[in-house]
N, C-alpha and C positions, 0 to 999 in steps of 0.2 A: 504494500500500500504506500503510495507516495506521500511525502510530507508536504504540506502547504505552508509556505512562509507567511506568517501573519505580519511580522516586522523583522528587523535584523536580530532580535533577541528572543523571538518566540516562533514556534512552529506548531502546526496542528496535524494530527493523523486521524484518519477515519478507519474504524475497526468494524469488520463484519463477522458474524458467527463463524467459528472455525479458523479465523486468522489470529495471529499473535505478533507482538513485537516485544523487544527488550529495551529497557531504559535504565539510565543511571538512577540509583535511589535518590529521592528528593527532587527529581526533575519534573514531576507532574505538577502543573500549575492549576489546572481545572479540567473537568470532563463533563460530558453530557451522555446520558444513556446508561445502559447496564454494563459497566466496565469493572473488571476486577484487577487487583494488583497483588502479585504474589512474589515473595523473595525467591530468587532463583539460585538453587544450590548445585545445579548441574553445569554451570559455566556457559549458558546459552546453548546453541545448537552444536557446539564443539564437544559437549558432554564432559565426562570426568577428566579426560586428558586436558581439555581446555582449562578446566577449573584448577587442576594441579599446576598447569603451566603458569597460570596467573598467580598462584600462590608462590611458586618458585621465583617468579619474576618480581615479586614484591608488589604486584598490581592488585591491591585489595579493594579496588572500586567495585562495590556490590551492584548486581543487576536485579531488576524487577521484571517479572514476566507480566505483560499486559494483555488481557484477553477480554472478549465480550462483544457487544454491539453498541457503538456510539462514537463519539469524537473526543480526543484527548489533546490538551495543549501542554507543550513541554517548553521548559527554559531552565536555566540554572546560573545563579550567581551574577546575572546581568551580562553574561558573556555573549559575544557575537556567535551566531549559529550559521553554519554553512551546510546545505543539503547536497550530498553527493550521490549521483545515480550510478549504480553498477550494472553492467550488462554482461555478466559472466566472468569478469575479471576479479582481481584481488586488490583490496584496499589495505594498506599498512597504516596503522594509526595508534597513537598512545592510548592506553585504556582510559586514562583520566580525561581524555578529550572526547570520549564517546558520550553523546547525549541520549540518543535512541537509534534503533535500527530494526529493519524488517526481520521478523522471525524466520523467514525463508533463507536468510544468509547463514552460511557455515562459518562458525567462529573458531579461530585457532590462535596459536602463539608462535612467534618466530624469534629466534635468537639473532639480534642485530649483528653480532660479530660474524655471522655466516655470510654477510654481505659486506665485503671490504675489510676482512681480517679483524684488526683490533678497533675498527671504527666504533662499534657499539661500546666497547670498554672505555675508550677515551671520551666518547660523547656522554656516557653515563656519569663520568667523573666531573665533566665540565658543566653540564646542564642540570644535573640532578635527576635526569630521566633514566629509566632502567635499561638493562642490557637487552630486554625483551620488548617486543611490540606486538600488539594485537592485530590479527588478520581477519578480514571479513571477505568472503568469497561467494559469488553467485549473482543472481538477478534480484535487485531490490534497491532500497534507498537507505542512506545513512545520514544522520544529523550529527555533526561534530561541532565542538566548541573551540573558540579561539579568542584572543584579545585584539581589540581594535580593528576588526574586519579581516577578511581573507581574500587573497587573490590566487587564481589558478594559473600556473605557468606551464605551458606545454613543454614536453621533453621530446626532441626528435633526434634521429641518428645524426651524429656529427655536430649537434648543437647542444652541448652539455649545459646544465643549469647549476650554478653555485649558490648555496643557501647557508645563511647563518644557522647553525644547529638549533639555537634557541628560538628561531623564528619558524622552524619546521613544524607543520601540523600533521600532514599525511601525504602519501603518494600512492599511485596505482599505475598499472601497466607493466610492460616488460622492462623494468628499470633496475639498473645496478647502482649501488651507492658506495662511496668511499670517503674517508675523511682526509683532507689535505690541510697543511699548515700554512698560515699566512706569514708566520715569523719562525725563527729558529726555535728548536726545542728548548734551548737554554733560556730564551726570552719568555717562554710560556710558564716557567716555574713560578708558582704563586699567583697566577692569574685565575680569576674565577669567572671570567666572561668568555663567551663563545667567539669573541672578536678575533682570537688567535687561530681559529679553525674555520674551515669552509667545508660544507657537506656537498660533495660533487655527485650529481645524479646524471646518468647517461642511459641511452636506450630509447624507448618509445613509450610515452605515457604522459603523466602530469604530476606536478607537485603543488601542494597547497601551502601557502606561506601567510603567516599572520603579521599584522602591522606592528605589534608590540612584542618585545622579548619577555614580557612578564610571564611567570609560570602560573599554571592553574593550581 
């Protein structure tokens, strides 16, 4: 079920009997109709493996299963909301940036270090974000949160995109990523900002970048 953007900080989803979606706990603002909200202990459609992956990753953001017949409005903390439509591909996004997503999407966990060697390790140290990231795959919609608005930057072969790791929100497509340094390793010692690093994304797809580096 698609999400309808009410404004930059609120979205609405329509539920029909037999459909479900997952949302971050505390994201429901209001609803109409016969709708139920149940704490999800299975880690979404990814099942127990996804739940364990989130625990290992330190991503403790709980999910709620939303079912019934009616409309539900979502928002959280006054953050900007971006709706991303998936057409069979995979979205990579930090768990704490997920607001809500279609129950038809398959959820999993990926070790960021598997893309670009130690990129995940360094990125986790610099930005405070985990070594793991959540994956959502299939056909459906995802509502993600960010600070100060979001822009979608296309990634095409031969035209890599460089992003400040702290401004990174999510990406999808056949994309490889690696961390490069803007200054020497010795100069980075003691720095807590992502300015010394650049996240380089190559391949074919898109990356979503937020306007502010503030953490959620």
